[in-house]
C-alpha positions in Angstrom: -0.5 54.5 -39.6 -1.7 55.0 -43.2 0.8 55.8 -45.9 -1.7 57.4 -48.4 0.2 59.7 -50.7 -0.8 63.0 -52.3 -1.6 61.4 -55.7 -4.1 59.1 -54.1 -5.7 62.0 -52.4 -5.9 64.0 -55.6 -7.4 61.1 -57.5 -10.0 60.6 -54.7 -11.0 64.2 -54.9 -11.4 64.1 -58.7 -13.7 61.1 -58.3 -15.7 63.1 -55.6 -16.1 66.1 -57.9 -17.3 63.8 -60.7 -19.9 62.1 -58.5 -21.1 65.5 -57.1 -21.6 66.9 -60.6 -23.5 63.7 -61.7 -25.8 64.3 -58.7 -26.2 68.0 -59.5 -27.1 67.0 -63.0 -29.6 64.5 -61.8 -31.3 67.0 -59.5 -30.9 69.9 -61.9 -28.8 71.9 -59.5 -27.1 74.7 -61.3 -24.6 75.7 -58.6 -23.3 74.3 -55.3 -22.0 76.7 -52.7 -19.9 75.1 -50.0 -18.8 77.0 -46.9 -18.5 75.9 -43.3 -18.9 72.2 -42.5 -17.4 69.0 -43.8 -18.4 69.2 -47.5 -15.8 71.8 -48.3 -12.7 69.9 -47.0 -14.1 66.6 -48.3 -14.2 68.0 -51.8 -11.4 70.5 -51.9 -9.0 69.6 -49.1 -9.5 73.1 -47.5 -11.3 73.7 -44.2 -12.7 77.2 -43.8 -12.1 79.1 -40.6 -15.4 79.8 -38.8 -15.1 83.6 -39.2 -17.4 86.4 -40.3 -15.4 86.7 -43.5 -17.0 84.4 -46.1 -15.2 81.5 -47.7 -17.2 79.7 -50.4 -16.4 77.1 -53.0 -18.6 77.8 -56.0 -19.2 74.6 -58.0 -21.1 75.1 -61.2 -22.7 72.1 -62.8 -20.3 72.5 -65.7 -16.9 74.3 -65.7 -14.1 74.7 -63.1 -15.0 75.5 -59.5 -13.8 78.6 -57.7 -12.8 79.0 -54.1 -13.7 82.5 -52.9 -11.6 83.2 -49.9 -10.4 86.2 -47.8 -7.0 87.3 -49.1 -5.5 86.9 -45.6 -6.6 83.2 -45.6 -5.4 82.5 -49.2 -1.9 81.3 -48.1 -3.5 78.4 -46.2 -5.1 77.0 -49.4 -3.4 74.2 -51.3 -4.8 74.7 -54.8 -5.4 71.8 -57.1 -5.5 73.6 -60.5 -7.4 70.7 -62.1 -10.2 70.9 -59.5 -10.7 74.6 -58.6 -9.1 78.0 -59.0 -8.6 80.5 -56.2 -10.3 83.9 -56.0 -9.0 85.9 -53.0 -11.1 88.9 -52.0 -9.8 92.0 -50.4 -11.1 94.0 -47.5 -13.6 96.5 -49.0 -14.8 94.1 -51.8 -18.2 92.5 -51.7 -17.6 88.8 -51.4 -21.2 87.9 -51.7 -21.4 89.8 -55.0 -18.3 87.8 -56.2 -20.0 84.5 -55.2 -23.3 85.5 -56.9 -21.4 86.5 -60.0 -19.7 83.1 -60.2 -23.1 81.5 -59.7 -24.4 83.5 -62.7 -28.0 82.9 -63.7 -28.3 79.8 -61.6 -32.0 79.0 -60.8 -31.4 76.1 -58.4 -28.6 76.6 -55.9 -27.5 74.3 -53.1 -25.9 75.9 -50.0 -23.9 74.3 -47.2 -26.1 73.2 -44.3 -23.9 74.9 -41.8 -23.4 78.2 -43.7 -24.0 81.2 -41.5 -27.6 82.3 -41.7 -26.4 85.8 -42.5 -24.5 84.6 -45.5 -27.4 82.5 -46.7 -29.7 85.5 -46.5 -27.2 87.7 -48.3 -26.9 85.2 -51.1 -30.6 85.0 -51.4 -30.7 88.8 -51.7 -28.0 88.7 -54.5 -29.8 85.8 -56.3 -33.5 86.7 -55.8 -34.7 84.4 -58.6 -32.7 81.4 -57.4 -34.3 78.6 -55.3 -32.1 77.5 -52.4 -31.8 74.0 -51.1 -29.5 72.2 -48.6 -26.2 71.0 -50.0 -26.5 67.8 -48.1 -29.3 66.7 -50.4 -26.5 66.5 -53.0 -23.4 65.6 -51.0 -24.8 63.7 -48.1 -25.5 60.3 -49.8 -22.2 60.5 -51.6 -20.1 61.4 -48.5 -21.8 58.6 -46.6 -20.1 56.0 -48.9 -16.5 56.1 -48.0 -13.9 55.4 -50.6 -10.8 53.3 -49.9 -8.8 56.3 -48.9 -11.4 57.3 -46.4 -11.6 53.8 -45.0 -7.9 53.7 -44.6 -8.0 57.0 -42.7 -10.9 55.8 -40.4 -8.9 52.6 -39.6 -5.9 54.6 -38.7 -7.9 56.9 -36.5 -9.5 53.9 -34.8 -6.2 52.3 -34.2 -4.9 55.4 -32.6 -8.0 55.6 -30.3 -7.5 51.9 -29.5 -4.2 52.7 -27.9 -5.9 54.9 -25.4 -8.7 52.4 -24.7 -6.1 49.7 -24.2 -4.3 51.9 -21.6 -7.7 52.5 -19.9 -8.5 48.8 -19.7 -4.9 47.9 -18.5 -5.2 50.3 -15.5 -2.6 52.7 -16.8 -5.0 55.6 -16.5 -5.6 56.0 -12.7 -9.3 56.5 -11.9 -9.9 56.1 -8.1 -9.5 59.4 -6.2 -9.3 61.6 -9.4 -11.9 63.9 -10.7 -13.7 63.0 -13.9 -12.3 66.2 -15.5 -8.8 65.2 -14.6 -9.2 61.8 -16.2 -10.8 63.4 -19.2 -7.8 65.6 -19.5 -5.4 62.7 -19.5 -7.5 60.8 -22.1 -7.4 63.9 -24.3 -3.6 64.1 -24.0 -3.2 60.4 -24.7 -5.3 60.9 -27.9 -2.9 63.6 -29.0 0.1 61.5 -28.1 -1.4 58.7 -30.2 -1.4 61.0 -33.3 -4.8 62.8 -33.2 -4.5 66.4 -34.4 -7.6 67.4 -32.5 -9.6 66.0 -29.5 -13.4 66.2 -30.3 -14.6 64.9 -26.9 -13.6 62.9 -23.9 -16.6 61.9 -21.9 -16.0 60.5 -18.4 -19.1 59.6 -16.4 -18.7 57.9 -13.1 -21.2 56.4 -10.6 -24.6 58.0 -11.1 -23.1 60.2 -13.8 -22.5 57.1 -16.0 -26.3 57.1 -16.5 -26.0 60.4 -18.5 -24.9 59.4 -22.1 -23.4 62.8 -22.9 -22.2 63.7 -19.4 -19.8 66.6 -19.2 -16.8 65.6 -17.0 -16.6 67.7 -13.9 -15.3 67.8 -10.4 -16.9 64.6 -9.1 -14.2 62.3 -7.6 -14.3 58.7 -8.8 -14.7 56.2 -6.0 -14.4 52.5 -5.5 -16.8 49.9 -7.0 -18.3 52.4 -9.5 -18.9 52.1 -13.2 -17.0 54.6 -15.3 -18.1 55.2 -18.9 -15.3 56.6 -21.1 -16.4 57.8 -24.5 -13.7 59.6 -26.5 -12.6 60.4 -29.9 -10.7 62.9 -32.0 -9.6 63.8 -35.5 -6.6 61.9 -37.0 -5.0 63.4 -40.2 -1.6 61.6 -40.4 -0.1 64.8 -41.8 -2.7 65.2 -44.5 -4.9 68.3 -45.0 -8.1 66.7 -43.9 -8.5 64.4 -40.9 -11.0 61.6 -40.1 -12.7 60.9 -36.8 -12.3 58.2 -34.2 -15.0 57.4 -31.6 -14.9 54.6 -29.0 -16.5 53.8 -25.7 -15.5 51.4 -23.0 -17.0 50.9 -19.6 -14.9 49.8 -16.6 -15.6 49.2 -12.9 -13.3 50.3 -10.1 -13.8 47.3 -7.9 -15.5 43.9 -8.0 -18.8 44.3 -10.0 -22.1 43.6 -8.5 -24.3 40.8 -9.8 -26.6 43.4 -11.2 -23.8 45.0 -13.2 -22.5 41.7 -14.5 -26.0 40.9 -15.7 -26.6 44.3 -17.2 -23.2 44.4 -19.0 -23.7 40.9 -20.3 -26.9 42.0 -22.0 -25.1 45.1 -23.4 -22.2 43.0 -24.8 -24.6 40.6 -26.4 -26.6 43.4 -28.0 -23.5 45.1 -29.4 -22.2 41.8 -30.8 -25.4 40.8 -32.4 -25.9 44.3 -34.0 -22.4 44.1 -35.4 -23.1 40.6 -36.8 -26.2 42.0 -38.5 -24.2 44.4 -40.5 -24.2 43.3 -44.2 -24.6 44.9 -47.6 -28.3 45.5 -48.4 -29.4 45.4 -44.7 -31.5 48.4 -43.6 -30.0 50.8 -41.1 -33.1 50.4 -38.9 -32.6 46.6 -38.9 -29.2 47.0 -37.2 -30.8 49.2 -34.5 -33.7 46.7 -34.1 -31.4 43.6 -33.7 -29.5 45.2 -30.8 -32.5 46.8 -29.2 -34.4 43.5 -29.2 -31.7 41.9 -27.0 -32.0 44.8 -24.5 -35.8 44.8 -24.6 -36.0 41.0 -23.9 -33.8 41.4 -20.8 -36.1 44.0 -19.4 -33.9 47.1 -19.9 -35.6 48.5 -22.9 -36.7 51.7 -21.3 -33.1 52.4 -20.3 -31.7 52.3 -23.8 -32.5 55.9 -24.7 -30.7 56.6 -28.0 -30.1 55.2 -31.4 -27.6 52.4 -31.8 -25.3 54.2 -34.1 -24.3 57.2 -36.3 -22.2 57.6 -39.4 -18.7 58.9 -39.1 -16.1 60.4 -41.3 -14.7 64.0 -41.4 -17.4 64.7 -38.9 -18.1 62.8 -35.7 -21.8 62.4 -36.6 -22.9 62.1 -40.2 -24.9 59.9 -42.5 -26.0 57.1 -42.3 -27.8 57.1 -39.0 -28.4 53.6 -37.5 -31.8 54.3 -36.1 -35.4 53.1 -36.1 -37.3 54.7 -39.1 -34.2 54.9 -41.4 -34.8 52.4 -44.3 -31.5 53.3 -46.0 -29.9 50.0 -47.1 -26.2 49.5 -46.3 -23.7 49.7 -49.2 -20.0 49.1 -49.3 -18.3 52.1 -47.7 -20.9 53.0 -45.1 -19.0 53.6 -41.9 -20.8 54.0 -38.5 -20.7 53.3 -34.8 -22.5 50.5 -33.0 -23.0 51.7 -29.5 -25.9 50.3 -27.4 -26.1 51.6 -23.8 -28.1 50.9 -20.7 -28.6 53.8 -18.2 -30.2 53.4 -14.8 -31.0 57.0 -13.7 -29.3 58.2 -10.6 -27.4 54.9 -10.2 -25.1 53.7 -13.0 -24.8 53.2 -16.7 -22.8 51.3 -19.3 -22.1 51.7 -23.0 -20.0 49.8 -25.5 -19.0 51.3 -28.8 -16.9 50.4 -31.9 -16.7 51.9 -35.4 -17.3 49.5 -38.3 -17.4 49.8 -42.1 -19.8 47.8 -44.2 -17.8 46.3 -47.1 -18.3 43.9 -49.9 -15.6 41.6 -48.5 -17.2 41.6 -45.0 -17.5 44.1 -42.1 -14.3 46.0 -41.4 -13.7 46.8 -37.7 -12.0 50.0 -36.9 -11.7 49.1 -33.2 -10.5 45.8 -31.8 -10.1 46.5 -28.1 -11.4 43.9 -25.7 -15.2 44.1 -25.0 -15.2 42.4 -21.6 -16.1 44.3 -18.5 -12.7 45.1 -17.0 -12.1 45.7 -13.3 -9.7 48.6 -12.9 -8.7 49.1 -9.2 -6.2 51.9 -9.8 
């Protein structure tokens, strides 16, 4: 577990505010309005509840930021007086008017990508002369580059998820004769027991369902000699205000594997390994996807690899950078993402292998270290 203290967190947030304001200045953005989504907790340490009552952090290009929050939610806020002040609003007040007043005569305003549409439209009505853009155009590239605090949190989240994956591979999680939903429930509980504050997903796809990458675990009972794809992750906070995500996939087989499965999985394992080996500073995101995909294409399974090879991860399960064909973004130190090739034979079986890695000047940092071999679990 990480031992990050409050001072390190505060210093990290000061650095983030400074970088955000530099980018606002570069893009001539007068005010940044952050509401729902990951930008707000990343910058302030406070996560807004997804309610109809607006919570918005108003960040002017110059001057102190203000967190506009419903008064009944104000006790949840841990205020850092050097970063933002608190403006609770009462029932009967007009919070949008307060937000607009703090934005002043801003002409270019960036709003959270996940802000309720009703709030965006209300802000537009209050600031009719302001042009609105997506906040991610300011925050996205900055958030994608994890600082040392965030890397430590991601590694702790990955280590906690590894404990569950190790139990799966060791046969401690019984599969045969249980429903996918039952197994998913046990994986979820084990994630919590390992220190996750929240379970984000626990995919369990068995037999033909393993060919559905985002299969929703249901009542199907897992039988013998079937592939079972387990893709799970949660949010690990270690007692801090803001948590970071884990995401790992391992495929097991509930009996002696067929020659076809052994061949398929060998291709998958090679593709994942080569893609991870290709991770280096300056390499394009699309290159990592291509390296792994070429292995699968050469083996004749290209049409059965139906998704990108990876996605960024941090406060959110999916964020920039996306490791996909057509993304020319070059890796820099601090980019954290999954490497997860999969092969899916419709109606028959599937397999996926996933780890989280961090590109770093000192070499690629693995957040998952659980064995990659195809494990037979006859329990």
